[in-house]
PQR file with spaces between the fields and no chain letter, atoms N, CA, C, O and H, PARSE charges and radii, in Angstrom:
ATOM       1  N    VAL     1     125.877  157.588  108.485 -0.4000 1.5000
ATOM       2  CA   VAL     1     126.921  159.377  108.602 -0.0000 2.0000
ATOM       3  C    VAL     1     125.717  160.995  108.037  0.5500 1.7000
ATOM       4  O    VAL     1     124.533  160.700  107.880 -0.5500 1.4000
ATOM       5  N    GLY     2     125.859  161.534  107.950 -0.4000 1.5000
ATOM       6  CA   GLY     2     125.383  162.633  107.797 -0.0000 2.0000
ATOM       7  C    GLY     2     126.079  163.051  106.443  0.5500 1.7000
ATOM       8  O    GLY     2     127.044  162.321  106.212 -0.5500 1.4000
ATOM       9  H    GLY     2     126.822  161.774  108.078  0.4000 1.0000
ATOM      10  N    SER     3     125.919  163.776  105.721 -0.4000 1.5000
ATOM      11  CA   SER     3     126.996  164.350  104.293 -0.0000 2.0000
ATOM      12  C    SER     3     127.090  165.370  105.180  0.5500 1.7000
ATOM      13  O    SER     3     126.278  165.475  106.099 -0.5500 1.4000
ATOM      14  H    SER     3     125.135  164.368  105.908  0.4000 1.0000
ATOM      15  N    MET     4     128.340  166.445  104.954 -0.4000 1.5000
ATOM      16  CA   MET     4     129.112  167.111  104.975 -0.0000 2.0000
ATOM      17  C    MET     4     129.290  168.343  104.315  0.5500 1.7000
ATOM      18  O    MET     4     130.078  169.289  104.323 -0.5500 1.4000
ATOM      19  H    MET     4     129.000  166.360  104.208  0.4000 1.0000
ATOM      20  N    GLY     5     128.371  168.017  103.799 -0.4000 1.5000
ATOM      21  CA   GLY     5     127.808  169.575  102.688 -0.0000 2.0000
ATOM      22  C    GLY     5     127.151  170.203  103.488  0.5500 1.7000
ATOM      23  O    GLY     5     126.763  169.838  104.598 -0.5500 1.4000
ATOM      24  H    GLY     5     127.731  167.249  103.793  0.4000 1.0000
ATOM      25  N    ARG     6     126.945  171.489  102.797 -0.4000 1.5000
ATOM      26  CA   ARG     6     125.573  171.869  102.546 -0.0000 2.0000
ATOM      27  C    ARG     6     124.708  171.348  102.386  0.5500 1.7000
ATOM      28  O    ARG     6     124.648  170.284  101.769 -0.5500 1.4000
ATOM      29  H    ARG     6     127.260  171.786  101.896  0.4000 1.0000
ATOM      30  N    VAL     7     123.313  172.226  103.143 -0.4000 1.5000
ATOM      31  CA   VAL     7     121.520  172.041  102.590 -0.0000 2.0000
ATOM      32  C    VAL     7     121.656  172.867  101.839  0.5500 1.7000
ATOM      33  O    VAL     7     122.046  174.022  101.671 -0.5500 1.4000
ATOM      34  H    VAL     7     123.362  173.089  103.645  0.4000 1.0000
ATOM      35  N    GLY     8     120.667  170.843  100.773 -0.4000 1.5000
ATOM      36  CA   GLY     8     120.725  171.076  100.242 -0.0000 2.0000
ATOM      37  C    GLY     8     121.352  170.863   98.653  0.5500 1.7000
ATOM      38  O    GLY     8     120.932  170.593   97.527 -0.5500 1.4000
ATOM      39  H    GLY     8     120.350  169.904  100.910  0.4000 1.0000
ATOM      40  N    ALA     9     123.025  171.260   99.547 -0.4000 1.5000
ATOM      41  CA   ALA     9     123.453  170.805   97.407 -0.0000 2.0000
ATOM      42  C    ALA     9     123.515  169.099   97.927  0.5500 1.7000
ATOM      43  O    ALA     9     124.490  168.585   98.475 -0.5500 1.4000
ATOM      44  H    ALA     9     123.366  171.479  100.461  0.4000 1.0000
ATOM      45  N    ALA    10     122.699  168.660   97.719 -0.4000 1.5000
ATOM      46  CA   ALA    10     122.487  166.850   97.398 -0.0000 2.0000
ATOM      47  C    ALA    10     124.023  166.537   96.704  0.5500 1.7000
ATOM      48  O    ALA    10     125.000  166.040   97.266 -0.5500 1.4000
ATOM      49  H    ALA    10     121.907  169.077   97.273  0.4000 1.0000
ATOM      50  N    GLY    11     123.883  167.045   95.156 -0.4000 1.5000
ATOM      51  CA   GLY    11     124.581  166.329   94.443 -0.0000 2.0000
ATOM      52  C    GLY    11     127.138  166.267   94.961  0.5500 1.7000
ATOM      53  O    GLY    11     128.108  165.649   94.522 -0.5500 1.4000
ATOM      54  H    GLY    11     123.090  167.449   94.700  0.4000 1.0000
ATOM      55  N    HIS    12     126.858  167.423   96.134 -0.4000 1.5000
ATOM      56  CA   HIS    12     128.014  167.566   97.225 -0.0000 2.0000
ATOM      57  C    HIS    12     129.374  166.267   96.816  0.5500 1.7000
ATOM      58  O    HIS    12     130.489  166.262   96.293 -0.5500 1.4000
ATOM      59  H    HIS    12     126.070  167.925   96.491  0.4000 1.0000
ATOM      60  N    ASN    13     127.912  164.764   97.768 -0.4000 1.5000
ATOM      61  CA   ASN    13     129.074  163.976   98.348 -0.0000 2.0000
ATOM      62  C    ASN    13     128.662  163.128   97.304  0.5500 1.7000
ATOM      63  O    ASN    13     128.093  162.186   97.855 -0.5500 1.4000
ATOM      64  H    ASN    13     127.006  164.768   98.193  0.4000 1.0000
ATOM      65  N    ALA    14     128.653  162.998   96.310 -0.4000 1.5000
ATOM      66  CA   ALA    14     127.467  162.291   95.220 -0.0000 2.0000
ATOM      67  C    ALA    14     128.536  161.477   94.633  0.5500 1.7000
ATOM      68  O    ALA    14     128.256  160.308   94.370 -0.5500 1.4000
ATOM      69  H    ALA    14     129.116  163.764   95.862  0.4000 1.0000
ATOM      70  N    ALA    15     129.949  161.995   94.336 -0.4000 1.5000
ATOM      71  CA   ALA    15     130.971  161.199   94.027 -0.0000 2.0000
ATOM      72  C    ALA    15     131.414  159.940   94.915  0.5500 1.7000
ATOM      73  O    ALA    15     131.421  158.783   94.496 -0.5500 1.4000
ATOM      74  H    ALA    15     130.176  162.945   94.549  0.4000 1.0000
ATOM      75  N    MET    16     131.834  160.398   96.384 -0.4000 1.5000
ATOM      76  CA   MET    16     132.453  159.590   97.059 -0.0000 2.0000
ATOM      77  C    MET    16     131.407  158.983   97.170  0.5500 1.7000
ATOM      78  O    MET    16     131.710  157.920   96.628 -0.5500 1.4000
ATOM      79  H    MET    16     131.829  161.339   96.725  0.4000 1.0000
ATOM      80  N    GLU    17     130.340  158.879   97.495 -0.4000 1.5000
ATOM      81  CA   GLU    17     129.148  158.019   98.172 -0.0000 2.0000
ATOM      82  C    GLU    17     129.376  156.923   96.839  0.5500 1.7000
ATOM      83  O    GLU    17     129.174  155.772   97.224 -0.5500 1.4000
ATOM      84  H    GLU    17     130.094  159.743   97.936  0.4000 1.0000
ATOM      85  N    SER    18     129.784  157.008   95.212 -0.4000 1.5000
ATOM      86  CA   SER    18     129.365  156.461   94.708 -0.0000 2.0000
ATOM      87  C    SER    18     130.309  154.652   94.747  0.5500 1.7000
ATOM      88  O    SER    18     130.027  153.455   94.695 -0.5500 1.4000
ATOM      89  H    SER    18     129.948  157.943   94.899  0.4000 1.0000
ATOM      90  N    PHE    19     131.870  155.829   94.907 -0.4000 1.5000
ATOM      91  CA   PHE    19     133.075  155.088   95.860 -0.0000 2.0000
ATOM      92  C    PHE    19     132.986  154.132   96.497  0.5500 1.7000
ATOM      93  O    PHE    19     133.145  152.942   96.226 -0.5500 1.4000
ATOM      94  H    PHE    19     132.100  156.801   94.949  0.4000 1.0000
ATOM      95  N    PHE    20     132.718  154.664   97.401 -0.4000 1.5000
ATOM      96  CA   PHE    20     132.007  153.494   98.169 -0.0000 2.0000
ATOM      97  C    PHE    20     130.990  153.382   98.560  0.5500 1.7000
ATOM      98  O    PHE    20     130.502  153.559   99.676 -0.5500 1.4000
ATOM      99  H    PHE    20     132.589  155.631   97.621  0.4000 1.0000
ATOM     100  N    SER    21     130.349  152.867   97.028 -0.4000 1.5000
ATOM     101  CA   SER    21     129.354  152.029   97.765 -0.0000 2.0000
ATOM     102  C    SER    21     129.612  150.622   96.281  0.5500 1.7000
ATOM     103  O    SER    21     129.078  149.534   96.070 -0.5500 1.4000
ATOM     104  H    SER    21     130.745  152.723   96.121  0.4000 1.0000
ATOM     105  N    LEU    22     130.856  151.549   95.455 -0.4000 1.5000
ATOM     106  CA   LEU    22     131.319  150.384   94.761 -0.0000 2.0000
ATOM     107  C    LEU    22     132.300  149.712   94.955  0.5500 1.7000
ATOM     108  O    LEU    22     132.785  148.857   94.213 -0.5500 1.4000
ATOM     109  H    LEU    22     131.290  152.434   95.627  0.4000 1.0000
ATOM     110  N    LEU    23     132.788  150.203   96.374 -0.4000 1.5000
ATOM     111  CA   LEU    23     134.780  149.070   96.687 -0.0000 2.0000
ATOM     112  C    LEU    23     133.694  148.254   96.965  0.5500 1.7000
ATOM     113  O    LEU    23     133.167  147.794   95.952 -0.5500 1.4000
ATOM     114  H    LEU    23     132.395  150.897   96.976  0.4000 1.0000
ATOM     115  N    PRO    24     133.168  147.915   98.078 -0.5600 1.5000
ATOM     116  CA   PRO    24     132.800  146.965   98.806  0.2800 2.0000
ATOM     117  C    PRO    24     132.651  145.250   97.264  0.5500 1.7000
ATOM     118  O    PRO    24     133.038  144.141   96.896 -0.5500 1.4000
ATOM     119  N    LYS    25     131.192  147.202   96.904 -0.4000 1.5000
ATOM     120  CA   LYS    25     131.170  145.657   94.880 -0.0000 2.0000
ATOM     121  C    LYS    25     132.212  144.186   95.187  0.5500 1.7000
ATOM     122  O    LYS    25     132.292  143.010   95.540 -0.5500 1.4000
ATOM     123  H    LYS    25     130.877  148.103   97.203  0.4000 1.0000
ATOM     124  N    ASN    26     132.964  145.597   94.645 -0.4000 1.5000
ATOM     125  CA   ASN    26     134.410  144.778   93.665 -0.0000 2.0000
ATOM     126  C    ASN    26     136.227  145.156   94.472  0.5500 1.7000
ATOM     127  O    ASN    26     137.443  145.229   94.298 -0.5500 1.4000
ATOM     128  H    ASN    26     132.899  146.553   94.358  0.4000 1.0000
ATOM     129  N    VAL    27     135.332  145.250   95.193 -0.4000 1.5000
ATOM     130  CA   VAL    27     137.172  144.673   95.717 -0.0000 2.0000
ATOM     131  C    VAL    27     136.223  143.036   97.240  0.5500 1.7000
ATOM     132  O    VAL    27     135.941  141.860   97.012 -0.5500 1.4000
ATOM     133  H    VAL    27     134.344  145.190   95.335  0.4000 1.0000
ATOM     134  N    LEU    28     136.042  144.039   98.830 -0.4000 1.5000
ATOM     135  CA   LEU    28     136.181  143.618   99.770 -0.0000 2.0000
ATOM     136  C    LEU    28     135.295  142.163   99.986  0.5500 1.7000
ATOM     137  O    LEU    28     135.356  141.475  101.005 -0.5500 1.4000
ATOM     138  H    LEU    28     136.271  144.994   99.015  0.4000 1.0000
ATOM     139  N    ASN    29     134.669  141.941   99.085 -0.4000 1.5000
ATOM     140  CA   ASN    29     133.072  141.453   99.259 -0.0000 2.0000
ATOM     141  C    ASN    29     133.876  139.768   98.492  0.5500 1.7000
ATOM     142  O    ASN    29     133.655  138.588   98.764 -0.5500 1.4000
ATOM     143  H    ASN    29     134.620  142.500   98.258  0.4000 1.0000
ATOM     144  N    ARG    30     134.600  140.268   97.727 -0.4000 1.5000
ATOM     145  CA   ARG    30     135.153  139.202   96.564 -0.0000 2.0000
ATOM     146  C    ARG    30     136.679  138.379   97.183  0.5500 1.7000
ATOM     147  O    ARG    30     137.084  137.320   96.704 -0.5500 1.4000
ATOM     148  H    ARG    30     134.780  141.226   97.507  0.4000 1.0000
ATOM     149  N    ARG    31     137.204  138.942   98.044 -0.4000 1.5000
ATOM     150  CA   ARG    31     138.373  138.438   98.594 -0.0000 2.0000
ATOM     151  C    ARG    31     138.230  138.237  100.168  0.5500 1.7000
ATOM     152  O    ARG    31     137.722  138.986  101.003 -0.5500 1.4000
ATOM     153  H    ARG    31     136.874  139.802   98.433  0.4000 1.0000
ATOM     154  N    SER    32     138.989  136.676  100.349 -0.4000 1.5000
ATOM     155  CA   SER    32     138.278  136.810  101.837 -0.0000 2.0000
ATOM     156  C    SER    32     139.668  135.480  102.084  0.5500 1.7000
ATOM     157  O    SER    32     140.265  134.707  101.335 -0.5500 1.4000
ATOM     158  H    SER    32     139.401  136.068   99.671  0.4000 1.0000
ATOM     159  N    GLY    33     139.705  135.865  103.864 -0.4000 1.5000
ATOM     160  CA   GLY    33     140.605  135.907  105.019 -0.0000 2.0000
ATOM     161  C    GLY    33     142.382  136.264  103.656  0.5500 1.7000
ATOM     162  O    GLY    33     143.096  135.460  103.055 -0.5500 1.4000
ATOM     163  H    GLY    33     139.221  136.493  104.474  0.4000 1.0000
ATOM     164  N    ASP    34     142.403  137.841  103.728 -0.4000 1.5000
ATOM     165  CA   ASP    34     143.579  137.966  103.427 -0.0000 2.0000
ATOM     166  C    ASP    34     143.852  139.076  104.020  0.5500 1.7000
ATOM     167  O    ASP    34     143.036  139.924  104.379 -0.5500 1.4000
ATOM     168  H    ASP    34     141.824  138.494  104.216  0.4000 1.0000
ATOM     169  N    THR    35     145.063  139.103  104.145 -0.4000 1.5000
ATOM     170  CA   THR    35     146.582  140.459  105.315 -0.0000 2.0000
ATOM     171  C    THR    35     145.942  141.333  104.838  0.5500 1.7000
ATOM     172  O    THR    35     145.243  141.135  103.844 -0.5500 1.4000
ATOM     173  H    THR    35     145.727  138.414  103.853  0.4000 1.0000
ATOM     174  N    ARG    36     146.037  142.583  105.479 -0.4000 1.5000
ATOM     175  CA   ARG    36     145.266  144.531  105.653 -0.0000 2.0000
ATOM     176  C    ARG    36     146.225  144.678  104.301  0.5500 1.7000
ATOM     177  O    ARG    36     146.071  145.286  103.242 -0.5500 1.4000
ATOM     178  H    ARG    36     146.604  142.743  106.286  0.4000 1.0000
ATOM     179  N    GLU    37     147.750  143.469  105.062 -0.4000 1.5000
ATOM     180  CA   GLU    37     148.211  144.386  103.324 -0.0000 2.0000
ATOM     181  C    GLU    37     147.674  144.046  101.650  0.5500 1.7000
ATOM     182  O    GLU    37     147.655  144.515  100.512 -0.5500 1.4000
ATOM     183  H    GLU    37     147.875  142.975  105.922  0.4000 1.0000
ATOM     184  N    GLN    38     147.278  142.889  102.463 -0.4000 1.5000
ATOM     185  CA   GLN    38     147.299  141.804  100.087 -0.0000 2.0000
ATOM     186  C    GLN    38     145.425  143.078   99.804  0.5500 1.7000
ATOM     187  O    GLN    38     144.950  143.473   98.740 -0.5500 1.4000
ATOM     188  H    GLN    38     147.293  142.508  103.388  0.4000 1.0000
ATOM     189  N    LEU    39     144.971  143.288  101.083 -0.4000 1.5000
ATOM     190  CA   LEU    39     143.300  144.246  100.908 -0.0000 2.0000
ATOM     191  C    LEU    39     144.290  145.462  100.631  0.5500 1.7000
ATOM     192  O    LEU    39     144.426  145.673   99.426 -0.5500 1.4000
ATOM     193  H    LEU    39     145.357  142.967  101.948  0.4000 1.0000
ATOM     194  N    ARG    40     144.778  146.034  101.191 -0.4000 1.5000
ATOM     195  CA   ARG    40     144.988  146.697  100.430 -0.0000 2.0000
ATOM     196  C    ARG    40     145.631  147.769   99.482  0.5500 1.7000
ATOM     197  O    ARG    40     145.430  148.968   99.285 -0.5500 1.4000
ATOM     198  H    ARG    40     144.668  145.863  102.170  0.4000 1.0000
ATOM     199  N    ILE    41     146.732  146.559   98.840 -0.4000 1.5000
ATOM     200  CA   ILE    41     147.381  146.275   97.764 -0.0000 2.0000
ATOM     201  C    ILE    41     145.770  146.172   95.663  0.5500 1.7000
ATOM     202  O    ILE    41     145.710  146.501   94.478 -0.5500 1.4000
ATOM     203  H    ILE    41     146.895  145.585   99.001  0.4000 1.0000
ATOM     204  N    ALA    42     144.814  145.332   97.005 -0.4000 1.5000
ATOM     205  CA   ALA    42     144.215  144.557   95.923 -0.0000 2.0000
ATOM     206  C    ALA    42     143.140  146.428   95.892  0.5500 1.7000
ATOM     207  O    ALA    42     142.990  146.925   94.776 -0.5500 1.4000
ATOM     208  H    ALA    42     144.863  145.065   97.967  0.4000 1.0000
ATOM     209  N    ILE    43     142.642  147.071   96.925 -0.4000 1.5000
ATOM     210  CA   ILE    43     142.153  148.282   96.041 -0.0000 2.0000
ATOM     211  C    ILE    43     143.100  148.511   96.086  0.5500 1.7000
ATOM     212  O    ILE    43     143.424  147.606   96.855 -0.5500 1.4000
ATOM     213  H    ILE    43     142.764  146.667   97.832  0.4000 1.0000
ATOM     214  N    VAL    44     144.390  149.255   95.817 -0.4000 1.5000
ATOM     215  CA   VAL    44     145.370  150.743   95.374 -0.0000 2.0000
ATOM     216  C    VAL    44     144.686  149.437   93.767  0.5500 1.7000
ATOM     217  O    VAL    44     143.577  149.874   93.460 -0.5500 1.4000
ATOM     218  H    VAL    44     144.126  149.990   95.192  0.4000 1.0000
ATOM     219  N    THR    45     144.862  148.795   93.300 -0.4000 1.5000
ATOM     220  CA   THR    45     144.315  147.805   92.391 -0.0000 2.0000
ATOM     221  C    THR    45     143.852  148.180   91.595  0.5500 1.7000
ATOM     222  O    THR    45     144.222  148.292   90.427 -0.5500 1.4000
ATOM     223  H    THR    45     145.763  148.440   93.549  0.4000 1.0000
ATOM     224  N    TRP    46     142.463  148.584   92.358 -0.4000 1.5000
ATOM     225  CA   TRP    46     140.805  148.244   91.877 -0.0000 2.0000
ATOM     226  C    TRP    46     140.892  149.837   91.262  0.5500 1.7000
ATOM     227  O    TRP    46     140.525  150.300   90.182 -0.5500 1.4000
ATOM     228  H    TRP    46     142.162  148.493   93.307  0.4000 1.0000
ATOM     229  N    ILE    47     141.595  150.506   92.539 -0.4000 1.5000
ATOM     230  CA   ILE    47     141.262  151.727   92.156 -0.0000 2.0000
ATOM     231  C    ILE    47     141.731  152.705   90.334  0.5500 1.7000
ATOM     232  O    ILE    47     141.209  153.495   89.548 -0.5500 1.4000
ATOM     233  H    ILE    47     141.893  150.130   93.416  0.4000 1.0000
ATOM     234  N    GLU    48     143.198  151.822   90.536 -0.4000 1.5000
ATOM     235  CA   GLU    48     144.119  152.757   89.314 -0.0000 2.0000
ATOM     236  C    GLU    48     143.404  152.067   88.183  0.5500 1.7000
ATOM     237  O    GLU    48     142.699  152.843   87.538 -0.5500 1.4000
ATOM     238  H    GLU    48     143.622  151.179   91.174  0.4000 1.0000
ATOM     239  N    ARG    49     143.393  150.613   87.701 -0.4000 1.5000
ATOM     240  CA   ARG    49     143.292  150.230   86.400 -0.0000 2.0000
ATOM     241  C    ARG    49     141.597  149.760   86.386  0.5500 1.7000
ATOM     242  O    ARG    49     140.959  149.441   85.382 -0.5500 1.4000
ATOM     243  H    ARG    49     143.965  149.983   88.225  0.4000 1.0000
ATOM     244  N    THR    50     141.139  149.815   87.668 -0.4000 1.5000
ATOM     245  CA   THR    50     139.138  150.523   87.193 -0.0000 2.0000
ATOM     246  C    THR    50     138.575  151.352   86.982  0.5500 1.7000
ATOM     247  O    THR    50     137.825  151.589   86.035 -0.5500 1.4000
ATOM     248  H    THR    50     141.658  150.074   88.483  0.4000 1.0000
ATOM     249  N    TYR    51     138.942  152.118   88.128 -0.4000 1.5000
ATOM     250  CA   TYR    51     137.806  152.892   88.119 -0.0000 2.0000
ATOM     251  C    TYR    51     138.063  154.485   88.154  0.5500 1.7000
ATOM     252  O    TYR    51     137.196  155.358   88.200 -0.5500 1.4000
ATOM     253  H    TYR    51     139.551  151.925   88.897  0.4000 1.0000
ATOM     254  N    HIS    52     138.963  154.593   88.133 -0.4000 1.5000
ATOM     255  CA   HIS    52     140.092  156.092   87.262 -0.0000 2.0000
ATOM     256  C    HIS    52     140.167  155.904   85.852  0.5500 1.7000
ATOM     257  O    HIS    52     140.217  156.889   85.116 -0.5500 1.4000
ATOM     258  H    HIS    52     139.667  153.884   88.095  0.4000 1.0000
ATOM     259  N    ARG    53     140.180  154.788   85.413 -0.4000 1.5000
ATOM     260  CA   ARG    53     139.867  154.143   83.362 -0.0000 2.0000
ATOM     261  C    ARG    53     138.712  154.868   82.684  0.5500 1.7000
ATOM     262  O    ARG    53     138.615  155.502   81.633 -0.5500 1.4000
ATOM     263  H    ARG    53     140.140  153.987   86.011  0.4000 1.0000
ATOM     264  N    ARG    54     137.584  154.438   83.997 -0.4000 1.5000
ATOM     265  CA   ARG    54     136.230  153.889   84.107 -0.0000 2.0000
ATOM     266  C    ARG    54     135.577  155.389   84.090  0.5500 1.7000
ATOM     267  O    ARG    54     134.987  156.039   83.228 -0.5500 1.4000
ATOM     268  H    ARG    54     137.663  153.924   84.851  0.4000 1.0000
ATOM     269  N    ARG    55     135.906  155.601   85.266 -0.4000 1.5000
ATOM     270  CA   ARG    55     135.452  156.648   85.704 -0.0000 2.0000
ATOM     271  C    ARG    55     134.732  158.480   84.992  0.5500 1.7000
ATOM     272  O    ARG    55     135.017  159.559   85.512 -0.5500 1.4000
ATOM     273  H    ARG    55     136.385  155.073   85.967  0.4000 1.0000
ATOM     274  N    ARG    56     133.954  158.326   83.942 -0.4000 1.5000
ATOM     275  CA   ARG    56     134.242  160.107   83.243 -0.0000 2.0000
ATOM     276  C    ARG    56     133.779  160.972   84.104  0.5500 1.7000
ATOM     277  O    ARG    56     132.675  161.170   84.611 -0.5500 1.4000
ATOM     278  H    ARG    56     133.723  157.450   83.520  0.4000 1.0000
ATOM     279  N    GLN    57     135.233  161.650   84.212 -0.4000 1.5000
ATOM     280  CA   GLN    57     135.807  162.783   84.788 -0.0000 2.0000
ATOM     281  C    GLN    57     134.733  163.953   84.026  0.5500 1.7000
ATOM     282  O    GLN    57     134.162  163.861   82.939 -0.5500 1.4000
ATOM     283  H    GLN    57     136.129  161.490   83.799  0.4000 1.0000
ATOM     284  N    LYS    58     134.706  165.033   85.008 -0.4000 1.5000
ATOM     285  CA   LYS    58     134.766  166.751   84.776 -0.0000 2.0000
ATOM     286  C    LYS    58     135.131  167.519   84.034  0.5500 1.7000
ATOM     287  O    LYS    58     134.442  168.071   83.176 -0.5500 1.4000
ATOM     288  H    LYS    58     135.170  165.107   85.891  0.4000 1.0000
ATOM     289  N    ARG    59     136.585  167.721   84.303 -0.4000 1.5000
ATOM     290  CA   ARG    59     138.003  168.478   83.957 -0.0000 2.0000
ATOM     291  C    ARG    59     138.115  167.805   82.266  0.5500 1.7000
ATOM     292  O    ARG    59     138.346  168.503   81.279 -0.5500 1.4000
ATOM     293  H    ARG    59     137.144  167.273   85.000  0.4000 1.0000
ATOM     294  N    LEU    60     137.830  165.897   82.238 -0.4000 1.5000
ATOM     295  CA   LEU    60     137.820  166.241   81.651 -0.0000 2.0000
ATOM     296  C    LEU    60     136.829  165.867   79.733  0.5500 1.7000
ATOM     297  O    LEU    60     136.954  165.255   78.673 -0.5500 1.4000
ATOM     298  H    LEU    60     137.642  165.330   83.040  0.4000 1.0000
ATOM     299  N    HIS    61     135.676  167.054   80.703 -0.4000 1.5000
ATOM     300  CA   HIS    61     134.509  167.743   79.601 -0.0000 2.0000
ATOM     301  C    HIS    61     133.284  166.062   79.984  0.5500 1.7000
ATOM     302  O    HIS    61     132.058  166.095   80.081 -0.5500 1.4000
ATOM     303  H    HIS    61     135.575  167.552   81.564  0.4000 1.0000
ATOM     304  N    GLY    62     133.767  165.398   80.055 -0.4000 1.5000
ATOM     305  CA   GLY    62     132.741  164.083   80.293 -0.0000 2.0000
ATOM     306  C    GLY    62     133.932  163.062   80.188  0.5500 1.7000
ATOM     307  O    GLY    62     134.213  162.515   81.254 -0.5500 1.4000
ATOM     308  H    GLY    62     134.764  165.371   79.976  0.4000 1.0000
ATOM     309  N    LEU    63     134.453  162.816   79.425 -0.4000 1.5000
ATOM     310  CA   LEU    63     135.767  161.909   79.257 -0.0000 2.0000
ATOM     311  C    LEU    63     136.527  161.064   80.084  0.5500 1.7000
ATOM     312  O    LEU    63     137.320  161.469   80.935 -0.5500 1.4000
ATOM     313  H    LEU    63     134.225  163.261   78.559  0.4000 1.0000
ATOM     314  N    THR    64     136.220  159.601   79.766 -0.4000 1.5000
ATOM     315  CA   THR    64     137.601  159.043   81.011 -0.0000 2.0000
ATOM     316  C    THR    64     138.880  158.865   80.851  0.5500 1.7000
ATOM     317  O    THR    64     139.339  158.212   79.914 -0.5500 1.4000
ATOM     318  H    THR    64     135.576  159.272   79.075  0.4000 1.0000
ATOM     319  N    PRO    65     139.249  159.160   81.321 -0.5600 1.5000
ATOM     320  CA   PRO    65     140.552  159.098   80.955  0.2800 2.0000
ATOM     321  C    PRO    65     141.155  159.130   79.740  0.5500 1.7000
ATOM     322  O    PRO    65     141.701  159.960   79.013 -0.5500 1.4000
ATOM     323  N    ILE    66     140.736  157.295   79.740 -0.4000 1.5000
ATOM     324  CA   ILE    66     141.080  156.515   77.976 -0.0000 2.0000
ATOM     325  C    ILE    66     140.853  157.284   77.202  0.5500 1.7000
ATOM     326  O    ILE    66     141.705  157.889   76.551 -0.5500 1.4000
ATOM     327  H    ILE    66     140.292  156.620   80.330  0.4000 1.0000
ATOM     328  N    GLU    67     139.071  157.483   77.073 -0.4000 1.5000
ATOM     329  CA   GLU    67     138.689  158.416   76.019 -0.0000 2.0000
ATOM     330  C    GLU    67     139.627  159.515   75.672  0.5500 1.7000
ATOM     331  O    GLU    67     140.096  159.705   74.550 -0.5500 1.4000
ATOM     332  H    GLU    67     138.379  156.991   77.602  0.4000 1.0000
ATOM     333  N    TYR    68     139.928  160.443   77.071 -0.4000 1.5000
ATOM     334  CA   TYR    68     141.118  161.566   76.444 -0.0000 2.0000
ATOM     335  C    TYR    68     142.641  161.445   76.525  0.5500 1.7000
ATOM     336  O    TYR    68     143.395  162.384   76.270 -0.5500 1.4000
ATOM     337  H    TYR    68     139.547  160.289   77.983  0.4000 1.0000
ATOM     338  N    GLU    69     143.009  160.325   76.866 -0.4000 1.5000
ATOM     339  CA   GLU    69     144.500  159.977   75.997 -0.0000 2.0000
ATOM     340  C    GLU    69     144.277  159.720   74.131  0.5500 1.7000
ATOM     341  O    GLU    69     144.986  160.057   73.183 -0.5500 1.4000
ATOM     342  H    GLU    69     142.397  159.562   77.073  0.4000 1.0000
ATOM     343  N    ALA    70     142.757  158.860   74.219 -0.4000 1.5000
ATOM     344  CA   ALA    70     143.010  158.846   72.417 -0.0000 2.0000
ATOM     345  C    ALA    70     143.094  160.061   72.472  0.5500 1.7000
ATOM     346  O    ALA    70     143.969  160.648   73.108 -0.5500 1.4000
ATOM     347  H    ALA    70     142.182  158.586   74.989  0.4000 1.0000
ATOM     348  N    ILE    71     142.393  160.486   71.960 -0.4000 1.5000
ATOM     349  CA   ILE    71     142.411  162.174   71.551 -0.0000 2.0000
ATOM     350  C    ILE    71     143.396  163.032   71.461  0.5500 1.7000
ATOM     351  O    ILE    71     143.760  163.618   70.443 -0.5500 1.4000
ATOM     352  H    ILE    71     141.682  160.009   71.444  0.4000 1.0000
ATOM     353  N    MET    72     143.855  163.115   72.581 -0.4000 1.5000
ATOM     354  CA   MET    72     145.298  163.985   72.683 -0.0000 2.0000
ATOM     355  C    MET    72     146.129  162.991   72.113  0.5500 1.7000
ATOM     356  O    MET    72     147.080  163.408   72.775 -0.5500 1.4000
ATOM     357  H    MET    72     143.559  162.638   73.409  0.4000 1.0000
ATOM     358  N    ASN    73     146.810  161.703   71.248 -0.4000 1.5000
ATOM     359  CA   ASN    73     147.364  161.413   71.367 -0.0000 2.0000
ATOM     360  C    ASN    73     147.218  160.949   69.741  0.5500 1.7000
ATOM     361  O    ASN    73     148.132  160.545   69.021 -0.5500 1.4000
ATOM     362  H    ASN    73     146.038  161.364   70.711  0.4000 1.0000
ATOM     363  N    THR    74     145.349  161.185   69.271 -0.4000 1.5000
ATOM     364  CA   THR    74     145.897  161.979   68.053 -0.0000 2.0000
ATOM     365  C    THR    74     146.197  163.323   67.050  0.5500 1.7000
ATOM     366  O    THR    74     146.734  163.487   65.954 -0.5500 1.4000
ATOM     367  H    THR    74     144.607  161.513   69.856  0.4000 1.0000
ATOM     368  N    ASP    75     145.386  164.389   68.300 -0.4000 1.5000
ATOM     369  CA   ASP    75     145.712  165.260   67.766 -0.0000 2.0000
ATOM     370  C    ASP    75     147.798  165.472   67.513  0.5500 1.7000
ATOM     371  O    ASP    75     148.503  166.088   66.714 -0.5500 1.4000
ATOM     372  H    ASP    75     144.950  164.256   69.190  0.4000 1.0000
ATOM     373  N    VAL    76     147.970  164.864   68.312 -0.4000 1.5000
ATOM     374  CA   VAL    76     149.603  165.086   69.311 -0.0000 2.0000
ATOM     375  C    VAL    76     150.193  164.319   67.026  0.5500 1.7000
ATOM     376  O    VAL    76     150.879  164.952   66.224 -0.5500 1.4000
ATOM     377  H    VAL    76     147.397  164.364   68.962  0.4000 1.0000
ATOM     378  N    ALA    77     149.759  163.384   66.880 -0.4000 1.5000
ATOM     379  CA   ALA    77     149.842  162.627   65.456 -0.0000 2.0000
ATOM     380  C    ALA    77     150.285  164.114   64.449  0.5500 1.7000
ATOM     381  O    ALA    77     151.306  164.604   63.968 -0.5500 1.4000
ATOM     382  H    ALA    77     149.201  162.870   67.532  0.4000 1.0000
ATOM     383  N    LEU    78     148.462  164.490   64.524 -0.4000 1.5000
ATOM     384  CA   LEU    78     147.988  165.160   63.716 -0.0000 2.0000
ATOM     385  C    LEU    78     149.734  166.291   62.968  0.5500 1.7000
ATOM     386  O    LEU    78     150.426  166.343   61.951 -0.5500 1.4000
ATOM     387  H    LEU    78     147.632  164.092   64.915  0.4000 1.0000
ATOM     388  N    ALA    79     149.644  166.904   64.228 -0.4000 1.5000
ATOM     389  CA   ALA    79     150.435  168.086   64.492 -0.0000 2.0000
ATOM     390  C    ALA    79     152.234  167.956   64.170  0.5500 1.7000
ATOM     391  O    ALA    79     153.072  168.807   63.872 -0.5500 1.4000
ATOM     392  H    ALA    79     149.083  166.862   65.055  0.4000 1.0000
ATOM     393  N    ALA    80     152.300  166.698   64.364 -0.4000 1.5000
ATOM     394  CA   ALA    80     153.473  166.676   63.522 -0.0000 2.0000
ATOM     395  C    ALA    80     153.502  166.329   62.690  0.5500 1.7000
ATOM     396  O    ALA    80     154.550  166.355   62.045 -0.5500 1.4000
ATOM     397  H    ALA    80     151.619  166.007   64.606  0.4000 1.0000
């Protein structure tokens, strides 16, 4: 499927391409015979427990959410 980004913007869809390459490897290929509802729950669980917690995020200055929360909790404890 062709990219929806502009010509010359190679990294435009990199995050989604990475996500959709990891999804089958980590969720879909490991399960068989599941119903649509079971697969939906497995996908949501993988996204919330694994993908979002480990992926470095630009808005957090390259930190994972876990690293960012640890820093923020330390700063709040020091301020109190």
